[in-house]
Each structure stands twice: as C-alpha cells, then as structure tokens.
N, C-alpha and C positions, 0 to 999 in steps of 0.2 A: 806801641798801640796797647791803651789800658781800656779794659772793658770789665762790666760786673755782670753779675748772674744772680737773680733772685732766689735761686734755689741753692746758692752757696753762702755762707756766713762771712767769708773774707770781703773785704771792702772794695777790692780791685784786683784784676789779673793782668799780669803785663805780659803781651805777645810780640815778640820781636819779629813781626811779619806784617807787611803790608796788605790792605784789602778787607773789605768787610768779608767777604767769602770766607777768609780765613778764621773771623770770629765764629761764623756758623760751623765750620769744621771743628775748632776749639770746643764750643759748646756740646758738641755730639760726643768729641772725645771725653769731657769731663762728665758727661752723663754716664757713659760706661765706667769710668774710673770710681764715680761715686757707689755705683751698684756693686764694685768689687770692694768698697770699703776704703779707698784710698782716700787720704786727708786733704784738705784745700791746701793746706801748705806744701805737701808733696806734689800736687797738681800745679801749684805756682812754680816750684822748682824745676818741675819738669817743662813748663813752657819757658822758663828764662835759658833753659839749656839747649832749646832748638836751634838748630844751624839750616840755613838755606842750602840746597846744592847750586852748583853754580848756573848763571843764566835763568833762574826762576824768580821774577821781579826782584833781582839784585841790585840794591841802591849803590851807585857809583858816583862819588862826587869827583869831578875832574878839577885839574889845577887852574883852569880858567873859568871857574864858576859856574859850570853847568851841571845839572845833576842828570844822571842816566839811569832810567829803570831797565835793567837789562833783563828780558824775558824772552830771549830767542832761543831757548831749549826746545819748546814744542808749542803747538797750537791747535785749537779747535773753536768752533764758535763760542761755546760757553766760556771758554778760557779768555778769548780776545775781550769779550763782552766785560768779563770781570777786571781784567787788566786796564780797560778804558775807564771802568767806573773808580778804580785806584787813582789813574791819571786825574780824573774830574774831582776827586776828593783832596789833591795836592794843593795847599793853598800857600801864599806868601811868594809865589813864582812871577816871573815876568810874562812868560808865555807857556803854555802846556802844548808840546809838540807830540804828535803819534805818528811813528813809524811801523808801518803794518805790511808785512810780507804775506806770501800766499798761505794758506792753510792745505796742507797736503792730504791725499787719500780720504777724501769726503765722499767718494762716488759720484752718482749720476746728478746730484743736486748741488755739485760743489760751487757752480756760478750762483745758483741762488742763495747759498749759504753766504758766499762773499758779498753780494748784493745787500743782504740783511745787515751785515756788518756796517755798511755805508748808512743805512737807515739809522742805525743805532749811535753812530758818531753825530755830534752837534756842536756848535759853538760853545755850548754850556759844560762840555767835557773835553774839549780840546780847541786851541786857537789855530793851529796848523796841522795838516794831515799829508804825510808823504806814503805813498804805496809803492810796493815792489813786487813784480811779478804778473805775469799774463793773467791769472785768476782775481788778483787785487785790482785789476783795472774796473771791475766790476763795483769793487768797494768804492773806488774813487769816482766813478760815474754818478752813483746813487747819494754819495756825500756831497758832491758840488751843488745839488739841489738846495742844500740848507746852508752852505758855508758863503762867504763873499768870495767874489773873484780873485784866484790866485792863492787861496788859503789851502786849496787841495791840489796837490802835484804828483801824478802817477808815473811810474819808471818801469821799464823793464831791463834796464841796464844799470846794474850797482853801482858802477863808478860814477856814472851821471847822476845818480841818487845821491852818493856821498858829497859830491861836489856841491850839488843845489842846497843840501842840508847844511853843509859848512859854510855857505855863503849866506844864509837866513839866520844861523844860530847868534844868539846873543848871550851874554852874561847873564845869569839868575834865570834862564830858561831850565825847563824840565823836560826831558825826551824819553817817551816810552818806545822800547823796541821790542817788537813782538811778531813771531813768524814761527811756522814750522823748522824743525832743525836742518832739513834739507835745502832751506834758503839761505843759510849761514850768513844771518843777518849780524852775528858777532863781529864781521868785519866793519860794520857801521858803528859799534860800539867802540871797537879799536881805534877808528879813525876820530872818533869824539875825544877819547882818551889822549891822543897823541897830539892833538892839536895845540900849538904852544898859546900861552897866553900873552897879555900885554897890548900892544898897539899893533902889532903883527898877526895877532890871533883872532879870538873872538871879539865881537863888537860889544863894546860897553854901553 
C-alpha cells in the first residue's frame, strides 16, 4: 500500500500492511518521528522493514488460486470492522467471503456487539458470510436481513463450517478469517491451504 502525507516532502510511503486503519497508525507514528527529527527517508526505510506477526491480516496465496486473509490471532468489535473494511476494499476477486468467529471476553454486552457486526456487514463488503460459534449466531441473524438467501451461513460445529466453506469456495475468491484466538480458526486457514487444486479441488 502506498500513501502520501502533505506534511512530508517525500512523494509516497510504501506500507507493507493491508487496511486503511494501518495508514492512520502509520501517520501517527510519522508525526512522532518527525518531531524527533527523523528524516522522511529513514521513516520510509522503517516502514519497508515492517513484518507482520503471524495471523494478523496475513495474506496467504493458496496453490488453488484462493487468497486467504488470515486474521485469526485476536478479535474485538473495532478490529473486526477494520478487517471487514479491508475485505471490502479488495478488488479483482470473484467473490469476497468473510469467515467470522466469536469475539471473546466482551462482558455483558457480548451479544449486542456481535449483532452490531452483522449490521456492519453488507453485500458491498462481502458476498458471503460464514459465522462460527454461539455468539456469532447473533452476527448471522442480523446480517441475514441485508444479504440474499443462502449468503449468510451460521455454524457452531467447526468441521461442518469447513465442509460448507470448501463446498462453496471457488478459484479467485478471497476469504477473510477473523476470530478471537480461543476459537482456533487457523484450522479453517489450514483446510483452505491443504485443499488440492485442479478438477478434484476448488471449483474454477
């Protein structure tokens, strides 16, 4: 991702991270660096050396032509909305699919927070939605009010979720996988990576 800042003389800064929220974070970091006398060139070099930790909107290209955005490390309402924004901004894919698991440790308003995620989802930022977990049933219930029939599929059994996802997945799809760490949705990512290509694998 390349962005510019009116307060810096450099024509553009390259950020090896997905999401508009990361640009906001980068600009804040740039302001601090500038106040400390760090040059634009040094700032640009710092951005270039950034490396994501595993499972934080980590883009994975599978052998069968499906792109996976692995964000299964942690989750919160703000983080899920940011991840949905990233998915909605991705262009050139056949379909954008969101796989969302429960957000844990949210307290007494946990059901409300999950329902709000369903409100945030729309056919403009996702073509299909798969949810996993009892709390995410509230996400699915709310999302179904704006999506076509069959586009939102809730699950409380991970194996059934994976089976349904693999049945629907197609070449050139992009899949966001987002949940709290305790939901272990990296199992979904692993299933997508292990699916063989060709006529016996993903539909073309």
